[in-house]
N, C-alpha and C positions, 0 to 999 in steps of 0.2 A: 449584684448578680451579674455575671458576664453573659448578657443575652446573645452576643455574637456567636457563641459556641453552638447554639441550638437551631435545628431545622424544624419548621412547622408546616404540616400539610393541612390545608382548609379545603373541605368538600361541600359544596352548596351549589345549587343550580341557578341562584340569583347572582348573576355576573356583577351587578352593581354592589351588592353586599360583599362579595368575595373580594373585589378590589378595595372596598373601604377597609375590610379586616386586614388585608395584606399591607395596605398603607400605614394603618395603625401600628402593626407589629414591626414593619421595617423602620418606622420612625423611632420606635423604642429600641432599635438596635439588634434585632434578631438576624442571625447570619443569612438565612435563606428562608423564603416563604414560598411554598409550593401550593399550587391551586388546581382544583378539578371541579367539573360541573356535573359529574355522574359517578355512580358507584363503580362502573367499569373502568373509567378514566382514573378515578381515585386509587383503585387497587393496583393498576399498572404503575402509577407514580410511586405508591407505597412500597412496591416490590423492588423498583429500580433504584430509588433514592433513599430508602431506609430513614424516614424522618425520626426526630426525637419525640415528637408529639403530634396528635391529629385533632383537628376540630371538625366534627361531623354534623351536617344537618340531618334531622330525622326523616324529613320527606325529600326523596330523591326521585328523579324521573324514571330510573330503571331499578328501583329497590327502595330500601330505607336504611337510615343510619344504624339501626339496631342489627340488621343482617350483616352490614358491612363491618360493624364492630366485632361480630362473631368470627367472620373470616379473618380479620386482622389478628384477633386473639389466638387463632390456630398457628400463626407465625411469629408473633412478636408480643411483648408485654409493655409496648410504649403507652404512655398515659393518653387518654382519650377524653375529650370534653364534648358533650352533645350540645347542639345548637338548634333551637327550635322556635317557631312562631307560637307554639302552644305553651300555655302556662297552666298545665294540668298536672296535679300531684301524682296521679297514676302513671303518667308518661315519665315523669321525673324519677319516680321511685322504681319504675321498671328499668329505666336506663342505668340508674345507680345499682339496682339489684343485679344487673348483668356483670357489674364490675367496673363500670365507667368511673372516671375520677372526678368528674364534676358535670354540671348542667347549667346552661345560661339560656334565657329566653329573649326573643326579639320583642320590642326594641331594647337595646342595651346601650349604656354609655361607654364610650371608648376606655375610659378609666377602669370601669368595672371589668371589661374584657381583659385588659392588661393585668390587673390584680388577680384575676382567676387563673390566667395562663401562668402567670409568675408563681402563684401558690402551688399549682399542680406540678410544675417543674421542680420546685424546691422540695416538695414531698417525695417525688419520685427519685431525683438524683441527689438528694441529701445535700442540697446547696445551703450554704450559710451566708447570710447577708451581714455586712458590717454594721448596719443599723438595726436596732431591735425593733421587732414588729409592733406597730401601734395597737393598743388595746383601749377601747372605751368601756369603762366600767359603770354599770348602772345597778348598784346594789349586788345581788347575787348573779346578775347577767353580765356577760362579757361580749362585747361586739368586736369582731375581728374584721376591720375594713378590707384587709388584703384578701379575705375569703368571702367578703360581702355576706357575713353570717353572724348569727347570734347564738352563743353557747349558754345553755341554761339546763340545770339538773341532768347533765350527761347527754343532752340532745342538741343538734344543730338545726337552726331554722334560717333558711336562706332569706336574704333581703333582695328586693328588686332593685334595678338600677336607680329609679326615682327615689325610693326609700333610702338607699344609701347616700345619694347626693343630698337629701334633705338632713339626714343624721350628721353627715360630715360638716355641713354648713352650721348646724346647731352646735356641734362639738367644737368647731373652731372659735365659736363665740360663747362658749359654755359660761352660764351664769348671766349672760347679757341677753336682752330682748333682740330677736332677729325679726325684722319687719316682714310683712306678707310679700312685699315687692322683692326684698332681697332673697327670700326663699324661692319664690317663682323664678327669679332670674337664675338661681343656682341650678334649677332643674331644666327650665325651658329656654334659657338664654334671653337674648334681648327682646324676642317676640313672645313675651310671657303674658300679655294682657288678655283677660278673660279666663285665666286659669285659677282664680282664687277659689272657686268652689271645688275644682279638682284638687287643689292643694289640701283642702280639708279632708277629702277622701283618703289621700296618701298619708296624711298625718294620723288619721283614725287606724289605718292598717298598720302603720309603724307602732302605734300604741299597743295594738293587739299583740305585737311581738315583743314589746319591751316592758309592758306594765303588768303587774299582778291583777289590777282591776283597770281595764282601759277606760271605763266610764268615769273613774275617779283617779286620774293620772297623778303620779308623784314625781315623774322625771320630765316628761314633756309637758310643760305648763303653758297655758294660754294667757296671753296678755291682751285682754279684750280691746279690740279696735286697733291693735298695733301689730301683733304677730305671735310668736311663740319663743319660749326660752327653755333650754335644757339645764335642769337643776344640777348644781355642783354636788359631787359626792361628798358626804360628811367625812372630815379627817378622823 
């Protein structure tokens, strides 16, 4: 995908976060990244520069992302991704119900942001990648890493940044045991000590999204005292 073709507008009053997102997108090759710290400033840049996509925070100092979304939709059909510190289903569903293209919650992994932005642009502008999209199959469920989502029975369930990182580490070593230390390192980096109990919580949430019976998992298996293993799909 030729990222340099696309201009992306980021609207968030957290300057540190905006700079981080801008750096992530620029490093991935996007042509121009526009930034704003308020609804007023964001709308001015939107009208002047006509970006190809917008990433909007929900809580803004002079309004909210939902109101800004409505104003933008009066003038353009560009794809919009909501960014929020809240991880509440009703906020997510409200945003998507308005017609937003996706939703991501803070904190997030840089890779997750890039995958979601890329997926939204691909859907909107009908971009074709040379490489086939990766799919992780777990029986009747399909995990689409580029969307950070699980497809099952016609419904999409989003994965959090940490859940996606854990699943990708397990998938890369499918059939083999991945130690607790290796999984913690994949999510929290070098300073992962003390996160073992938190790891168990994320594994439980992941099982709830991937298993028919999370209490008796058939895909994410526990190797007692060692770590976890993602079972290979039967041929």
